[in-house]
C-alpha positions as CSV (number, residue, x, y, z in Angstrom):
1,M,-9.7,10.0,5.2
2,K,-11.3,12.3,3.0
3,P,-14.7,12.5,2.1
4,G,-16.1,9.9,-0.9
5,L,-14.8,6.8,-0.6
6,N,-18.1,4.7,-0.5
7,I,-19.1,0.8,-0.1
8,G,-19.4,-0.3,-4.2
9,H,-16.5,1.4,-5.1
10,Q,-14.2,-1.1,-6.9
11,A,-10.1,-1.4,-8.1
12,V,-9.1,-3.3,-11.0
13,I,-5.6,-5.3,-12.1
14,H,-4.5,-6.4,-14.9
15,A,-1.7,-9.1,-14.8
16,V,0.2,-11.6,-17.1
17,V,2.0,-14.6,-14.8
18,T,5.5,-14.4,-15.3
19,P,8.2,-16.9,-14.0
20,E,8.6,-14.5,-11.2
21,M,5.4,-14.8,-9.9
22,F,5.8,-19.0,-10.0
23,A,5.5,-21.1,-6.3
24,Q,8.4,-21.2,-5.2
25,F,10.7,-21.2,-1.8
26,D,14.6,-19.8,-1.6
27,G,14.9,-19.3,-5.0
28,E,13.6,-23.0,-5.9
29,I,10.5,-23.3,-8.0
30,V,7.8,-25.3,-6.8
31,H,5.3,-25.4,-9.4
32,R,5.4,-23.2,-12.5
33,A,2.1,-21.7,-11.9
34,Y,1.0,-18.2,-10.1
35,S,1.9,-18.3,-6.1
36,T,-0.2,-17.6,-3.8
37,V,2.1,-15.0,-2.2
38,T,1.9,-13.3,-5.9
39,M,-2.1,-14.0,-5.6
40,I,-1.7,-12.0,-2.2
41,Y,-0.1,-9.2,-2.9
42,H,-2.2,-8.8,-5.7
43,M,-5.1,-8.1,-3.3
44,E,-3.3,-5.6,-1.0
45,W,-2.1,-3.7,-4.2
46,A,-6.2,-3.4,-6.0
47,S,-7.3,-2.6,-2.4
48,R,-4.5,-0.1,-2.6
49,L,-5.8,1.7,-4.7
50,L,-9.0,2.2,-3.5
51,I,-7.7,4.2,-1.0
52,L,-4.8,6.1,-2.1
53,P,-7.0,8.6,-3.6
54,Y,-8.9,9.9,-0.5
55,L,-5.9,9.8,2.1
56,E,-4.7,13.1,3.6
57,E,-1.3,14.2,3.3
58,E,-0.1,13.2,6.8
59,E,-1.2,9.5,6.4
60,E,-1.1,6.7,5.1
61,G,-2.7,3.1,4.5
62,M,-1.9,-0.2,6.8
63,G,-2.2,-3.5,5.9
64,G,-4.7,-5.2,8.6
65,A,-6.0,-8.4,7.8
66,V,-5.7,-10.7,4.9
67,S,-7.7,-14.0,3.9
68,A,-7.3,-15.6,1.0
69,T,-8.4,-19.0,-1.0
70,H,-7.3,-20.1,-3.6
71,L,-9.4,-22.0,-5.6
72,F,-7.3,-23.1,-9.2
73,P,-3.7,-22.8,-10.7
74,S,-2.9,-20.7,-13.2
75,A,0.0,-21.3,-15.8
76,E,2.9,-18.9,-17.2
77,G,1.2,-16.3,-19.5
78,S,-2.3,-16.3,-18.0
79,S,-4.1,-13.4,-17.8
80,L,-5.3,-12.3,-14.9
81,T,-8.3,-9.9,-13.7
82,I,-7.9,-8.4,-10.1
83,T,-10.7,-6.4,-8.8
84,A,-11.6,-5.1,-5.1
85,R,-14.8,-3.5,-3.7
86,V,-15.1,-1.9,-0.1
87,D,-17.3,-4.0,1.4
88,R,-17.5,-2.0,4.7
89,L,-15.8,1.7,5.9
90,D,-15.5,0.8,9.9
91,G,-13.9,4.1,11.5
92,K,-10.3,4.4,10.3
93,S,-10.2,0.8,8.1
94,V,-10.9,0.0,5.3
95,H,-12.9,-3.7,4.6
96,T,-12.4,-5.2,0.9
97,T,-13.7,-8.3,-0.9
98,V,-11.3,-8.9,-3.5
99,T,-11.4,-11.4,-6.4
100,V,-9.0,-12.8,-8.8
101,H,-10.3,-14.2,-12.3
102,N,-8.5,-16.1,-14.9
103,G,-10.9,-15.1,-18.1
104,T,-14.2,-16.2,-17.0
105,K,-12.9,-18.1,-13.9
106,L,-12.7,-17.4,-10.1
107,I,-9.6,-18.5,-9.6
108,G,-9.2,-16.9,-5.9
109,Q,-11.0,-14.8,-3.3
110,G,-10.3,-13.1,0.4
111,E,-10.7,-10.1,2.4
112,V,-8.2,-7.4,3.0
113,K,-8.7,-4.8,6.2
114,Q,-6.5,-1.8,5.6
115,V,-6.7,1.2,8.5
116,I,-5.5,4.3,8.1
117,L,-3.2,5.4,10.0
118,P,-1.1,9.2,11.2
119,K,2.1,9.2,9.1
120,T,3.7,10.1,12.5
121,K,1.5,7.5,14.6
122,I,3.7,4.3,12.2
123,S,7.3,5.8,12.6
124,E,6.2,5.8,16.3
125,M,5.1,1.9,16.4
126,L,8.1,1.1,13.8
127,K,10.4,2.7,16.8
128,R,9.2,0.1,19.5
129,E,10.6,-2.8,18.0
């Protein structure tokens, strides 16, 4: 990784809840609300935005762990703010804490771990499947 990524750096994503984000299984909508699956996607995306400027050309980030708590639902049309903050740098791992707000209300929180690996290593790991 290139130098410069530090504890406290933040990335923010803004999203509006759409029907594609509803809780659903096998195409059947369970709740017309922001799904936990989509929340985790947004958490990983915000965390990824933090590492992108610091990746060397031969490197890539790979998800290592996610933990999330979905605290409250958000209906269609709700405006969300997803904020990822670098919490810890551990060798080739970047750990972020992430919050999801609907206005001023905290609706989700969690942690994302990304491991920075050479692209060649990732290709080798995928060949072993």
